N, C-alpha and C positions, 0 to 999 in steps of 0.2 A: 947657582947652576953648576953642574958637574958632568963631564963627559967620561963615561967608563971606557976602558981600553977596548971593549967590545963594540963601541960606537953608540951605546945607549946614552940617553940624556936624562939626568935626574934634576928635578927642581923641587924645592920645599924648604923646610926648616931642618938644617943640618946640626946634629949634635954628635960630637966626636967623629965627624966625617961621614955620618950616615943620616939619611932622611928619617925623621921621626914625626908622626902626626900626618897632616894633610900634605900631599905631594903629587907630582906628575912624573911619570916615567914614559919616555918616548923610545920605542924600540927601533932597531935598525930597519925593520920591515915597515915602519911608519905607523904601526899600531900604537895607540896612546892609552895608558892607564891613568885615571885621575881618581884620587880618593885617599883613604887612610893607609899609612905605611908604617912598618916597624923594621928598623935596620935596613932601610932602602928597598924593602920588598913589600908588595901589596899585602895588606893584612887588615881585615875589618871590612867596612863598606866601601865599595868602589865601582867604577865604571870602566870597561874596556871598550874603546872605539876602534874598530878594525878598518883597515884600508878599504876593504870591500863593502863598507858601510854597515856591516853587522855590528851589533852592540850587545854586550853582556853587562847587566847591572845586578849586583848582588854581593854576596859575602866572599871574602878571600882569606886564606890562611897560609902563611909562610910562602907567599908568592904564587899560590895556586887557587883556582876557583874552588869554592867550598860551599856546597849546599845547592 
């Protein structure tokens, strides 16, 4: 587990200080991303659970929703 200076929390398989593969990213606003990550950013298939109970399930690319 690692806390970024911005307050975000990263969990997963760390390689050279970055999450690679499956991981969880908890944002300061309490939204949570769970899924594939590259260089500690959502990339591939993943789910974003939002504090307001909305949910996005799908593809991600370089930290952004894709598709």
